[in-house]
C-alpha positions as a printed Julia matrix, in Angstrom:
254×3 Matrix{Float64}:
  -4.25   11.45   19.8
  -5.19    9.19   16.92
  -3.72    5.66   16.64
  -3.64    3.85   13.3
  -3.55    0.04   13.45
  -3.1    -2.48   10.65
  -5.89   -5.0    10.1
  -5.56   -8.76   10.43
  -5.91  -11.43    7.78
  -8.11  -13.46   10.12
 -11.55  -12.3    11.22
 -14.54  -13.48   13.22
 -17.57  -14.57   11.26
 -21.12  -13.31   11.67
 -22.21  -10.37   13.74
 -25.41   -8.89   15.16
 -25.29   -5.51   13.45
 -27.23   -4.48   10.37
 -25.51   -4.47    6.98
 -22.69   -2.0     6.47
 -23.24    1.75    6.09
 -19.86    3.12    5.07
 -21.07    6.73    5.19
 -21.49    6.33    8.97
 -17.89    5.27    9.54
 -14.88    7.45   10.27
 -13.8     9.53    7.25
 -17.12    9.6     5.32
 -15.26   11.42    2.55
 -13.82    8.04    1.59
 -17.26    6.79    0.51
 -16.44    6.79   -3.27
 -13.33    4.66   -2.74
 -15.16    2.35   -0.34
 -17.95    1.82   -2.86
 -15.55    1.19   -5.76
 -13.47   -1.4    -3.91
 -16.51   -3.15   -2.41
 -18.18   -3.38   -5.82
 -15.05   -4.78   -7.44
 -14.62   -7.34   -4.64
 -18.26   -8.45   -4.84
 -18.07   -8.75   -8.64
 -14.88  -10.81   -8.45
 -16.49  -13.18   -5.95
 -19.13  -14.23   -8.46
 -16.41  -16.43  -10.01
 -15.02  -18.54   -7.18
 -12.11  -19.97   -9.15
 -10.97  -16.57  -10.37
 -11.44  -15.03   -6.91
  -9.26  -17.7    -5.32
  -6.5   -17.01   -7.86
  -6.67  -13.22   -7.59
  -6.8   -13.22   -3.78
  -4.19  -15.97   -3.42
  -6.47  -18.26   -1.43
  -5.62  -21.85   -0.57
  -8.12  -24.71   -0.21
  -8.75  -23.9     3.46
  -9.53  -20.25    2.7
 -12.21  -20.72    0.06
 -14.98  -19.95    2.57
 -13.82  -16.34    2.37
 -15.16  -16.02   -1.17
 -18.87  -16.23   -0.14
 -18.07  -13.68    2.57
 -16.89  -11.26   -0.09
 -19.86  -12.01   -2.34
 -22.25  -11.09    0.5
 -20.31   -8.01    1.62
 -23.14   -5.53    1.06
 -25.76   -7.49    3.01
 -23.69   -9.34    5.61
 -24.11   -8.69    9.35
 -21.58   -6.46   11.03
 -19.69   -6.11   14.28
 -17.28   -3.51   15.66
 -14.02   -3.52   13.72
 -11.93   -4.06   16.83
 -13.96   -7.2    17.6
 -14.07   -8.39   13.98
 -10.3    -8.85   13.65
  -8.46  -11.7    15.31
  -4.81  -12.72   15.26
  -1.79  -11.85   17.37
  -2.28   -8.07   17.65
  -6.02   -8.16   18.33
  -5.76  -11.12   20.7
  -3.26   -9.13   22.76
  -5.5    -6.06   22.69
  -8.47   -8.25   23.73
 -10.93   -5.4    23.34
 -13.91   -7.53   24.35
 -12.57   -7.81   27.92
 -12.04   -4.07   28.37
 -14.4    -2.03   30.54
 -16.87    0.31   28.84
 -14.77    3.43   29.39
 -11.74    1.83   27.76
 -13.82    0.7    24.77
 -15.2     4.21   24.38
 -11.59    5.45   24.35
 -10.78    3.0    21.58
 -13.75    4.33   19.62
 -12.53    7.88   19.94
  -8.79    7.34   19.44
  -8.16    4.17   17.4
  -8.71    3.46   13.72
  -7.96    0.26   11.81
  -6.75    0.63    8.25
  -8.5    -1.97    6.09
  -7.91   -2.74    2.42
 -11.55   -2.53    1.27
 -12.74    0.3     3.5
  -9.69    2.45    4.32
  -9.32    3.55    7.96
 -12.4     2.8    10.06
 -13.05    3.58   13.7
 -12.41    0.82   16.21
 -16.13    0.65   17.02
 -17.39    1.15   13.44
 -19.49   -1.91   12.46
 -17.96   -3.76    9.49
 -18.66   -7.1     7.78
 -16.2    -9.98    7.44
 -14.14   -9.91    4.25
 -10.94  -11.16    2.65
  -8.7    -8.65    0.89
  -5.06   -7.79    1.46
  -3.2    -4.56    0.75
  -1.33   -6.01   -2.19
  -4.31   -7.52   -4.04
  -5.12   -6.29   -7.54
  -8.87   -6.4    -8.2
 -10.02   -6.77  -11.81
 -11.41   -3.57  -13.27
  -9.93   -1.43  -10.54
  -6.67    0.48  -10.23
  -4.1    -0.96   -7.79
  -5.23   -0.39   -4.22
  -2.35    1.99   -3.6
  -3.63    4.27   -6.33
  -7.21    3.97   -5.1
  -6.41    4.78   -1.5
  -3.13    6.65   -0.98
  -4.1    10.22   -1.85
  -7.67    9.89   -0.6
  -6.62    8.52    2.8
  -3.86   11.09    3.21
  -6.38   13.84    2.5
  -8.92   12.34    4.9
  -6.36   12.22    7.68
  -5.35   15.82    7.04
  -9.0    16.92    7.08
  -9.64   15.2    10.4
  -6.68   17.18   11.79
  -5.52   14.92   14.62
  -3.37   16.79   17.1
  -0.94   13.88   17.15
  -0.96   10.58   15.27
   0.73    7.36   16.36
   1.25    5.09   13.38
   1.39    1.39   14.24
   0.61    0.13   10.74
   2.72   -2.24    8.7
   4.54   -0.74    5.72
   2.0    -2.25    3.27
  -0.76   -0.18    4.85
   1.38    2.93    5.22
   1.55    2.74    1.41
  -2.27    2.86    1.27
  -2.31    6.17    3.13
   0.9     8.04    3.96
   0.64   10.51    6.82
   0.64   14.08    5.49
   3.68   16.13    6.47
   1.52   18.71    8.21
   0.11   16.16   10.66
   2.32   15.72   13.77
   3.0    12.01   13.89
   5.39    9.24   14.88
   5.89    5.84   13.28
   6.4     3.06   15.83
   8.82    0.21   15.16
   8.89   -2.69   17.65
  12.33   -4.01   18.56
  14.14   -6.17   21.08
  17.06   -4.87   23.09
  20.02   -7.15   23.74
  22.36   -7.06   26.74
  24.74   -5.03   24.58
  22.08   -2.36   24.1
  21.71   -3.11   20.4
  18.1    -3.15   19.18
  16.79   -5.61   16.62
  13.54   -5.76   14.66
  10.86   -8.31   15.57
   8.12  -10.04   13.6
   5.62  -12.1    15.67
   6.19  -10.07   18.83
   5.89   -6.87   16.83
   2.15   -7.54   16.6
   1.75   -8.75   20.15
   3.56   -5.69   21.52
   1.38   -3.31   19.52
  -1.74   -4.95   20.89
  -0.48   -4.76   24.46
   0.49   -1.1    23.98
  -2.96   -0.1    22.75
  -4.61   -2.05   25.57
  -2.49   -0.17   28.12
  -3.37    3.16   26.48
  -7.1     2.32   26.5
  -6.97    1.4    30.18
  -5.03    4.48   31.27
  -6.59    6.91   28.74
  -3.82    9.51   28.84
  -4.03   12.9    27.19
  -1.37   12.64   24.5
  -0.97   15.67   22.25
   2.6    15.29   21.09
   5.49   12.89   20.68
   6.88   14.12   23.98
   3.58   13.39   25.74
   3.61    9.85   24.39
   7.2     9.2    25.43
   6.48   10.58   28.9
   3.41    8.36   29.27
   5.36    5.32   28.02
   8.09    5.83   30.6
   5.55    6.21   33.4
   3.67    3.12   32.22
   6.82    1.0    32.17
   7.42    0.91   28.42
  10.87    1.36   26.92
  10.24    3.78   24.05
  13.06    5.65   22.32
  13.44    8.05   19.45
  15.89    7.0    16.76
  17.92    9.2    14.44
  15.28    8.88   11.68
  12.54   10.25   13.91
  10.78    6.93   14.44
   9.87    5.65   17.88
  11.52    2.36   18.81
   9.31    0.4    21.2
  11.08   -2.4    23.03
   9.01   -5.57   23.38
   8.52   -6.63   26.98
   8.87  -10.39   26.41
  10.25  -11.12   22.93
  11.46  -14.58   23.9
   8.4   -15.81   25.76
């Protein structure tokens, strides 16, 4: 099984790893796109005022511009440790035992705007770039990434793919039809049985789900395998009429 996660806007600074080597990450075939986006982001960051306008940064976010300017030489850390925020706080990868972290490295990828999907343990620098940004001198990110990422996923041939990304990142790399997959939508279930979409707890639930998977390390090769594991692990996961998996949050009101 391969799990695709969205990134987070917030990230930890620093790192102890050497500067980035994109050819060593998952999907090395994406190297041309990674280089093009990184170069455009670095070039933009030479003009702080323009970078702030293009990236939509407020006064408290201006420190992200030097991060982008130093992208090529900045220290790195594992992607799953780099990202913070609701999803990654719930996943809390740093507290997992070594075997669970190895499972994350083998089964989880995080879809970033400047790098495309990277492995959970791939060492990346801090950056600031969202899926909807339009970098000067570069085609819209959807045009840069969509076909290339879809091809890379098809080439890697995952037996089953669980897509936990937000719609913005799905647009940067749709899952090819030939790859068995399921898109997960987090919902709450009322006393009347009606399910409703969630926002904040959508991210928290995804983080908790991936943490549970990493700790139990099941062999999931199909949608049916995932649903069977979810039931055994105490998750309420259902297929809807559109083929998506509806995952009921455990504590949407807490």
